N, C-alpha and C positions, 0 to 999 in steps of 0.2 A: 635323605636319599631321594633323588629325583626319579621321574617316570622312566628315563632311559636306563637307569640302574635297576629298576624293579621289574625283572623278567617275570616274576610271579604275577604281577598285576597285568602285564602285557598278555600273558597266556590266558589269564582269567577273562580279559576283555575279548581276546580272540575266540575263546570258548563260548562266550555269550553270543558272538556273531554266528558261530557255527550252530548253536542252538536255534537261533532265528532261522537259519537255513533248514534245519530239521523240521521245525514247526511249519515253515512255509511248504516244505515237501509233504507234510501230513495233510494240510488243507488243500494244497494244489493238486496232488495226486488223487486224493479222495474226492475232491470236487470234480475233477475231470471224469471220474467214473460215475458221478451222480450220487455219491454216498450222502445220506442225510439221516442220521439215526440218533438224534440227541434226546428224543422223548420215547423211551421204551414202551410206556403205557399206551401210546398212540399207535404203536406198531407201524412205523412209517416205512419199513423195509421188508414187506412180505416175501420178496424174492431172495432176500439175503438171510434173514434170521427167523427163528420161531418166535411167536409172540410171548411176552412175559405172562406168567400165570396170573389169573384174576385174583387180586388181593382179597376180594370180598367172598370168594368161594373157592377155596383151595382144593376141595374135593371134586370139583367139576372139571374133568379132563377130557380133552378131545383125543381120540385114538390116533389122530394124525401126528401128534406131537409126543411120541412115546419116549421118555427118558426118565431114569430113576429120580433125579432131583425134582422133576415136575410132580412127583407123587408125595412130596413132603407136605404134610398138613399144617405144620407150625412154621410160620414165616415163609410160606412158599414164595411169595413175591420177592422177599429179600434174598432168598437162597439162589434164585435163578439169575445167573449172569447173562445179560442179554446179548452182548457182542461176541457171539461165537457161531460157528457154522452149525446148521441143523445136524442132528445126530446122525442122519443117514448120509451126510456129505463128508463128515470127518473120517479120516482113515489113518492107517499106521504111519503113512508118510507125513501127513500134516502134523501128527502128534510128535513123531520122531524128530523132525526138522527143528521145531522150536525148543525141544528139550536138549538137543545136542548143542544148539547155539547158546542156550542158557548155561549149560555146563561149561562150555569153553570160556564164556565170558566170566563166569564166577571163578573158575580155577585160575585164569590168567590174572584177575584182579588180586586174589589172595596171594599168589606167588610173588607178585611185585611188591605187595605190602610187606611180605616176609623179608624180601631183600632189603627193603627200606629200613626195617627194624634191625636187621643185622648190621647195616651200615651205621646206624645210630650208635650201636655199641662201640664200634671202632672210633667214632667221633668223640664219644665220652672218654674212652681210654686215652685218646691223644689230646684230650682237653681242647678240642676244636668246637667251633660254634655249630650247634645243631640246626637252628632255624636261620635260613638264609633267604636271599631274594633271587638267586640264580638256580634254575632247575637242575637237578641231578638226573642221571640217566634213567633211574626208575620212575621219576616224575614224568619224563617224556613218554616212557613206555605206558604208564597208566593213562595219561591223556590220550595217547594213540589208541589204546584198547577201548576207552570210552567212546571215542569218535567212531571207530571201526564198527563196533557192535550197534551203535545207533543207526548207522547206515544199513547194516545187515537186518536190523529189526524192521526198518521201513520197507525194505525190499521183501522181506519174508511176509509182512502183513499183506502186501499186494500180490503175493503168489499163493502161499498156502493158507494165509490169513490167521488161523487160530493161534492164540497164545496158550499159556499153560492153564488158563481158566477152565478149559475142558476137563482137566484131570485133577485139580485140587480145589478144595472148598473155598468159597468166596471170602470167608473170614480170614483165610491164611494170609492174603496180601495185606489186609488191614492190620492183622495181629503183628506182622513183622514190623510195620511202620510204628505201631504203638510201642513195641519193645524198644525201638531205636529212640523214640521220644522220652521214654522212661529212663534210659541210660544217659541221655543228655541232661535230664534233671539231676542225676548223680554227679556227672562230670562238672556241671556248673555250680553245684551246691556250695563249694568252698567260697566262691566269691559273692553269691547272691542268696544263699540260704534257700528257703522254700516258699515263704510268704513275705511280700513287701521287703525283700532283701534281707530277711532275718530267718534263722541265725547264721550270719556269714562268719568268715574267719576272724573278723575284728570285733564281733559282738561280745561284750564283756559283762553283760548283765547276768544275774544269778540264774534266771530261767534258761537263757541261751546256753550257759555252761553246762547245765544239767541235761538239756534236751538235744544239744547239737550232736549229730552223728559223727563218730570219729572218722578221720580221713583215711586211715590205713586200708580198710576194705575197699574203698573207692579207687585206690591206686590200681587195682587189677582191672577195673572197668576203664580207667583212663589210659592204661597201657595197651590193652588189647581190644578196645572198642572198635577199631577199624575193621576187624574181621566181621563183627556182628553187623555194623552199619553197612558194610559192603554187601553182605547177604540180604539185609532188609531191602535195600534199594534195587539191587539187581534182580532179586526174586520178584519184587513188585513190578519192576520194569518189564519183565517177560510174562507177567500174569496177564497183561492187557495188550490187545492188538493196537497198532497206531491208527486208531479210528479218528476221523476228523470231527471231533466234538470239542467244545471248550473245556469240558470236564477232563477228558483224556489229555488235552494239551497242557492244562495246568499241572496235571499229575506228572507228565513227562518232563516238564520244566523242573519240577521239584527233584525227581530222581536224578536228572542229569546234573543239576547243580551240586547235589550231595556227592555224586560220583566225582565231579571235578574237585570238590573240597577234599575228598579222600586222595585224589590224584596229586594234589599239592601238599602231600604229607611232608613235614619238616621244612615247609616254606613259611615265610613271615605272614602271608595272607591267610594261612591256615589258622593263625592265632587271632585274626581280626574279629573283635567282638560284634561289630555291626553286621558283618557278613554272616557270622554264625547265628545272630539274631534273626536275620532274614530266612536262613535255612530252617531254623527251628519253628518259626511262626508261619511259614508258607502254607502249612496245613489248614490254617484259619480260612484262607481264601479258597483253597482247593476243596476242603471238606464241605464248606457252605455251598460252593458252586455245584458240586456233584449232587448234594441233597436237593437243591433247587431243580437241577436238570432231570432227575429221575422221579420227581414228585408225581404222585398219582393223579393229582388235579391241580388246583391253585396252591402253590407252594406255601403261601402264608396261612393256609388252613391245616397244615401238618406240623407235627412236632419236630421231625428230624432236622429240617433246616435251622430251627431255633436251637436245637441241641448242639449242632456243629457250630453255627454262627455265634451264639451267645457263650457256649461252653468253652470253645477255644479262645474267644475274646477275653473271657474271665481269666483263663490261664495266662494270657499275655499280660494283662494289667495287674494281676496279683503276684505273678512269679517271674515270668521271662523277661520283662522289661528292665528289671533291676540288675541285670548282668552288664548293662551298658556302662562304660567307664565314667561318664559325666556324673553319675549318681554319687560317686565317691567325694565329689567336691561340694555336695549339698548336704544340708542338715538331714539326718536320716528320717526325720518326721515328715519331710516333704514326699517321701515314698508312698505315704498313705493317700495322697491326693488323686493320682490317676485311678487307682483301684476303687476308692470310695465313689468318685464321680461316675465310673463305669457301672458299678453296682446300682447306684441311685438311678442312673439313666435307664437301666434294664427294668428295674422295679416300676418306675413311673411310666415308662413306655408301655409295658404290658398291662398294668392295672388301668391305665387310661384308655386302652384300646378295647376291642371286643374279644380279644384273645382270652382263653381260660387263664386264671391266675396260676394254675398249676405249671404253666410254661416258665414261671420264674425259677422253678427248680432245675430247669435245663442248664442254668449257669453253673451249677455245682457238680453235675454228673461227670463231665470229662475231667475237670481239675482234680476232684477228689479221687477219681479212678486212677489217674496217672500218679498223683502224689502217694496214694496208698501203695501202688505197685513199686514206686521208687523206694519207699521205706522197707517194704518186704524184700526187695532186691538187695538193699544194703544189709539187712539182717542176715540174709542167706550168705552174702559175702563174709560177714562178720563170723558166722558159724564156721564156714570153711577155713577162714583164716585162723581160727582157734584150733581147728583140726589139722591144718597144714601150715605150721609156722614158717616164717621167711627162710629159715635154714633149709627147708625142704625144697629141693629143686627137681623139676622134671625136664626132660630133654625136649628139643624142638621136634623130634620124631613123634614122641608121645602127644605133644600138642597138635601136630598136624593130623595124626590119625584120629585123635579125639574130636577135633574140630570137624573133620570130614564126616565122621560117624554121627555126631550130634545133628548136623544140618541135614544129613540124609534121613535121620529119624524125623526131623521136623517136616520134611517134604512127604515122607511116607505116611505119617499120621494125617497130614492135611489131605492126602490122596484117599486114605481110608474113610475119612469123614465124608468125602465126596462120593466114593463108591457105595458106601452103605448109608447114604443120605436118608433113604426111606425108613431104615431100621433105627438110625440114631437121630432122632428128632430132638434137637436142642434149640431153644430160642436164640435168635441172632446174636444179641449182646452176650449171652452166656457162653455161646460157642466162641465168640471173639476173645473173651478173657481166658477161657480154657487154653486157647492157643497162645495168648500172650504169656501166660504163666509157663507153659511148656517151653516156649522160645527163650524166655528170660532166664529160667533156671538152667536150661541146657547150655545156653551161651556162657553163663557164669561158671558152670562146671568146667567147660573147656578153658576158660580164662585161668582157672586155678590149677589146671593140669599143664600149664605152660611154665617156662622159667619165671622165677619170682621177679617182679618189676624192680628195676635198678634202685628206685627211690626207697624201697623197703630194705634194701641191702646196704645202702650208703647213707640212709637217713637224710636225703635231700629231696626237695620237691621237684617233680618232673614238670617241665613246662608244656607237656603234651596237651593239646587242645585247650590251651589257656593263653590269655594275652600277656601274662606275667612270666618272666623267666625264674622268678623266685617269689616267695611270699613278700608282700608289700608291708611297709610299716603302717601301723594304724593311722588312718586319716584323722586330721584334727577335728573334723566335724562329727566324728563318731563318739 
């Protein structure tokens, strides 16, 4: 099928051009106003923002900058989100505008996803092709919603400025994205396993057969992940103002592309392994760039840039890389090469430099955290599946109410952690994973209070979010 017949590819290309316009608007409009706030520790914008708390002396507060979060004694530097109006300039209007826009954006996205899934049922009943290359009406609606609210957010940033960071704890945004990445590990597990492409669906060794997580519970994630992913990226999108820094720009590129991926639901491009690989690994560049941008001094003297740069890199070369189709044509032992070379490069690079050898451990923190969360999420799905067998069906109404309630709880808890920041002092990473577990478990509960996925009822494999329309035959190289 050529380019002229691939409307999904044409829309994706057009969407990328539109994204270029948004990024141009961010830097053009911000530059015209003289905005320049990439280094919070240097306090480059005294007329716009309050300074970031001094990381070396959290208890030393200037009465000019009175706000609850500034009195946090544990990780005070990390807890303060720099790009927000001073406390005395924010008002009910600046807060209400961004929350109303967020709510409209979120509900619209969810509603059109629901219409898409209802349409899929009819396609299956009529034995029609689900994944096509010509956009359906709900695809156009989702693409339109995505574009409209990107323009709205750019205008809102340059009028009322504040995003939702004023009202919810900083780890809320990060926790939602981590939840999404954990669910991606489960969705892709069938084809690439967890480490070096093992144990995938074709692995027939004794160990794989005993350790491989059963696919049934993952069907709930694969069927309903769109609602969770939609919340993760839209919530993160509205957490940040469209500030003209490279860290913000990379983040908005990521959230936009994930929204477009969701907008192209049941389109052939939605199944493309290479595009999905890009979306999943974008956090490597974004996370490292932000860690460098907000470094307190010279970034190479701090652990955070290494944790994000090396940690997400390890996840790519140990896990994510092996979902790409060309690996199926190669001997499985070749999968060890990229990961082993990466690990050797990290170990040799750090030990040969003046960096502390303890930095080597940063390559394990993020991968082990995400893999551990994926296993826990699968186990929770497995337990719920035992409690709610496939014959148990819930209505769309119950699913809608539960979903809305769960995500309202997520936002409420995130707001309470911000409001009571001085009383609830939890280290940054600990707070992040508290929220990850809340989001992960809550989203799964909502999945299981939805109608049972068709695959579990008709014993067929759903092609949702996968490049295959059915299980492939075992490759000869395996």
